[in-house]
N, C-alpha and C positions, 0 to 999 in steps of 0.2 A: 484627522484621518480615522475612518471607521474600521475597527479591527475586531477580531474575535475576542471574547472575554471569558475569563475563568472565575467561577464562584466556588469557594471552598467552605462557605459558612456551614453547610450541612455535613462537613467532616468533623466538626468540633465535638461530637459526642464521643469520639474515640481518641482524639488528640485535641490539644488546646491551640488557640490562636498564638499563644506565647511559644508553643513548641515549634510551630512553623516559622515564626519570626526569629526564634533562636537558632534556626538552621541557616540563616542568611549568610554568616561568614563562611560556612562550609560550602554552601551552594554557590557563593560568589567565587570561591576558589575553583570549583568545578566548572563554572562558566568561563573563567579565565583560561582554563586548560583547553576548552573548546575553541574559544576565540583566538588564542595565541599559540595553539599547537604545542603545549608543554606537557601533555599527558600521554599515557600509553595509547598506542594506536594512532599517533599524530600524523602518520603518513597516509591516513585515510580521511583527512579533513577537507578534501577539496569541495565538498558540498556546502561548507559553511558560508562562503562568499559567492557561491555559484549564481544566485539570482541577479546580483548586481553586476557580476563579471561576464555573464553570458552576452556575447556580442550580437548586435543586430544582423551581421552577415551570417552567423550561424543560424539564427532564427529564420532568416530569409531562405537559406538553403534547405532547412527542414521543411518549411512551408511549400517551397517549390517542388520538393520531392513528393510531399503529400499530395499536392494538386495533380502531379503527373500520375501517381498511382490511382487516385480517385477518378481521373479521366479515362483510364484504361482498364480498370478492374471492377468487377462486380463484388469480389471479395478480396480482402487482404488478410493473409494469415500471419499473425505475429507469433514467432516461435521463441519461447524462452521460459524460464522457470524462476521462482523466487522473486527477487527484485527486478529481474528482467521481464516480469509479467504482471505482478500484483499492482504496482503503482499505476500503470496505464489502465489496467482493468478497473481499478477503483475509480479513477477519474471519469472514464468513459461511461461506466454504469451510473455514476452519480449525475451525469449531465444528460444522459440519453432518455428518449422516450422509452418507457418501460416495455413497450411492445413493438419496438423498432424492428426486431428480427422477423416479425410476422407481417410487416407492411411492405407491399410491393410498390415502393415509391421511387425506385431508380437510384437510390443512394448506395454508396459503397458500404458494405458490411465488414466490420472488423471482427475476426474470429481468432481464437487462440489455440495453439498447439505446443507440445513440448513441456507442458506443465504437469504431465503425468506419464505413466507408461501403460495407458489403457489401450489394449488392442482393439476392443470394440469402438472406443472413442475415435481412434485414428481411422478405422475402417469406415465409420459413418461420416467422418469429415471428408475423406477422399471421395466417398459417394456423393456428398453434397457438391464437391468441386468438379465432378465429372461433367465435362463439356462446358464449364463455366470459365469466364475470363477472371483469372486471379493472379495476385502477386504475393510475394513473401517478404516479410521483414524478419530476419533471423538475428537474434541477440545473444551473444556469448563472448566473453573475453577470450576463452581458450578454444572454443569450438568442439571440445571433447566431452562436455557434460552430457551424461548418458541420455537423459530424457529429451532435451532439445536436439541432440545429435541424431537420435533415431527419427524423430518427427521430421527434421529437415531433410534427411536422406530420402524419406518417402515422398515428401512434398516436392523436392527438387526433381526427382525422377518423374513424377506426374506432370509437373509444369513443363519439363523438357519434352515429354511425349506429346502434350497438347499444343504447346506454342512453338516448339522448336528450340534448339539449344541457344541460338543467338537471342531470340526474343525473351526466353526464360531468364537469361542473364540480365537483360534490361529491366525485367520485372522483379528482380531480386535485390534487396538492400540488406547489407550486412552492417550491424552495429557491433564493433569488436575492438580488440586491442590495436593500438597504433602501429605496432611493428611485429608482434610475436603471435604465435598460435596457429592452429590448424585452420581456423576460419579466416584469419587474415591472409594466410597463404592461398587458400582457395579463392577468396574474393579477388586477390591480385591476379591469379591465373585466369579466372572467369570474367574479370572485368566488371564486377558488381559495383554499384554505387555504395560508398561506405561512409559511416560516421564513427567517431572514436569514443570508446569508453575510457575516460581518463584513469590512469593508474591510481590516483589518490581519491577516487570515489568508489566506495563499496556498493555492491548490488542493491542492498536494501535502502540506500540513500540516493538512488540514481534516477528517480522519477522525473526530476527537473533537468535531466540531461537528455540527449537524443534517445536514450533508452525508453523514456516515457513520452517525451515530447512528440516524436514522430508518429507512433500509433495514435496518440490523442489528436494530432493534426489530421491524420488520415480519417479519423472518425468525424471530422468536421468542426472541431472545437478550437477556441481562440487561445493558442499557447502564449501569445503575448500577454493577454490578461492574466493567465495562470502565473507567468513569471513575474508580472507586476505585483500581484498579490503576495507572492513569496518574497519579493524584494521589500515590500512594505513590512512584512513580518521580520525580515532580517534586520531592518533598522530598529524595529520596535523591541527586539530581544537582545540588545547589546548591553543594556544597563544592569548593573549588579544591585538591583533593588527588587522588592516584591511587586513592583508595578510591571516588571518584566514577566509576562504571562507564562512563558516557557519555564522560567526559573521558579515561579510560584507553583506550577503544576508539578515539576520535578521534586521540589522540596516537600510538597504535601504528600505525594505518593510514597516518598521514602520515609517520611515521618509515620505514615500509616503502616508501612512495612515493618518498621522498627517496633511498632505497637502491636505486632502480631497479625496484621492483615496481609496475608501471603498471596492472595489472588485478586487481580483487578479485572472487573467485568466492564468492557466498553459497550455501552448500550446506545442504540439510536431508535428514534421513533419515526424514521423515514426509510422505507424499504430500498430506496436508491443508494443508501449508505452501507449495504451489506458488504460489498467488497472493500469498502474503506476499512471496515473492521478486520477483514482478512489481511490487508496491507499492514495495518497497525499491529496485528498479532506477530507478523514476521519481524517488523521493525524492532519491537520491544523484546520479543522472545529470543531472537538471535543475538540481540545486543546485550541482554542482561542475564540470560540463563547460562551461567558458567561458574566455575569455582565453587560449586555447591550453593550458589546464591541465586536470587532473582525472583521478582514478582511474576507469578504465572499469569499470562495474558489470555483472557477469554473474551468472546464477543457474543452479543445477543441482538436480535432484531425484535423490537417491541412495537406494537403490543403482541405481535405474533407469538413470541417465545414466552410471554406471560402465561400462555396456555400449555406450556411444556416445562420451561425452566423456572417459571414464576414461583412455584411452591418452594423449590430449593433455595432460591434467592431470599425469599421472605422468611423462611424458618429453618434453613439448613445450618451447618456449622458456621459460626461467626468469625471466619477467618478471611472474609472477603470485603472489598469495597467496590463501589460502582462509580464509573465515570460516564456521564450522559452527554452525548452531543445533541444539542437543541438547535433546530433550524427555525429562525424567527418567522420567515414568510415562505409560503409555497408559491409555485409558479402559476397555478390555476385556481379557479374558485368554483366550488361545487357545494350545493346546499342539500340538506336532508329533506326529502319531500314529506308531506303530510299524508297519513293513511289512517284507516280505522283500526288502530292497534294501540298497544301501551307504550309506543315509542314517541308519541307526539310531543313529549316534553323536550325533545331535541329537534322537532320539525322546524325548518327554517334556519337552523344553525349551519354554519359552514362545517364541512367535515374536518377541516384543519383545526377549528375551535374544539370539536369533540376530541380530536387527537391530542391537543395540547392539555385539555383537562385530564385525559387519561395519563399523559406524561406527568403532570403535576401530582395527580393522585398516587401514581406509582412511586414517584420519588419520596413523597411524604410517608407512604406505607413502608417503603424499604428503610428509610431513616428511622421510623418508629420501631421497625423490626431489628434494629441494631446494625444496619448496613451504612457506613459512612458514604457520603455522596459528594462527588465533584461534578460541577456542571460547566460544560464548555458551550458557549453560544456562538453560532455562526449566522450572519444575516440571511443568507439564502444559498441555494445550491447553484452558484455561478462560478465561472472560472477564477475570478479574482479571490473569492472567499475560500475556494478549495486550495488555491495556491498558498494563501495564508495558513490554512489548517495543516497542509503538508509540512510547511517549514516550521510551524509551531511545534508539531510533534517531533520532527527531526532534531531541532535544537534541544527540546526538553529531554529527548532520549540520550543525547550526549551528556548533558548535565546530570541526568539521573544515573547513568551508568557509572560516572565518576563518583557520585555520592554513594553508590552501592559498593564501590571499591573494586570494580572490574574494568577490563579494557572493553569499551562498548563497541569496538570496531573490528574485532576478530570473531571467528566462529570455528574454533578448533574441533568442536564436537560434531560438526556436520560431516566430517570426513569418515567417521566410524562406520556408518552403514555402507558407504561407498567401498571401503576396503573389503568388507565382508561380501558385498555384491560382486566385486571384481574377482575375489577368490572363488566364489561359487560358480561364476561364469568362466573360470579358468583363463583369465586374462594373462597374456604373456608377462612375465616378470613377477607374478604373484604365486609362483609354485609353492613356496614355503607356507604362505598364508592358506592356500588351497588345502594342503595336507593338514595343517593345524585345524582348520574349521571342519574338515570332514571327520577328523578324530572326535569332534564334539557332537556329531550328529548321530 
């Protein structure tokens, strides 16, 4: 079986191979907590066996729903924030034609809302949908999260005006709690098609549930292959050895953290992976940043950001390490033409070859500059390999959080801004908080 691979040899300037192998007992215990549900947050481990336990009937249902939306809609708006948005966005962007949004090819376009509180963004989206056939996939366990709730209210109103209330209900899919919450109640009252967000799967681990699978299927991609790749990685990351690539990555990044490397920069050399970096930042930032601990997750797109962040990475404070996602093969072939200039030394070479030499040169330069480097190699940007990569990072995240000594599956700090926002908006029930926060202003 061909799988993604992790290479840590260029991290040995800051840590030793013996340091990593010496962490195996501790990492094995952390892996056991993930596999057997014996650690903190074990009520949110439903994602661990998800790839192998997802039923064919559920996949068929998701695909049938996606086909119906594609057949009736020019646009499908996915409404959600955080884990209800980033996973699907990451996969769709990685697999899509980079200029699909500009092509009049008759395909259904997937767009996103509810991931911000941008008034101009929503106004422009509603203008785009004016007179268009569109559907809505609204994703929220509670239905009361502020950002998606605002977006859904506006989109629901517009869809009902354009298509009529009955047809609007047919073109709306809710992915929500099985029994509770405002969205579940509304979906029941309106007769929306629904899928369930399981109680034991947190948002940032939900891309391989209907939360991610339905938007990805609506975009026209093979969710069976995505799940197959994830299932391959589920099997490949069970062993308590350093051959387990998720365990190896988790142990190495924690060894680097203990050696004073407090920031991890996830770098890619393929522009299609930009949103994968955004998904990864949420996964690790929300899982590990607590109790005064945590590796700070940052992401860069190279070579683009070498012309902005490159100087800092090369010569800034030496508290960072770099993890590079390398893609072995590109989908298309394009060669540099010859011309009467000083670039003819690369004439005839594939652009991907030039890019790979830029990647290798950058990795060498950064290691020489004191930046430890981890390399993760993925065969290609196809559904199977992206499924592997998603599960690889999820499993490693659980192991890494336990190695760090935190609960990787809660996010208590996320509520702080919400309490302040509700108080400032004078939400009923927050009168004391409103008075307290106004006293600070």
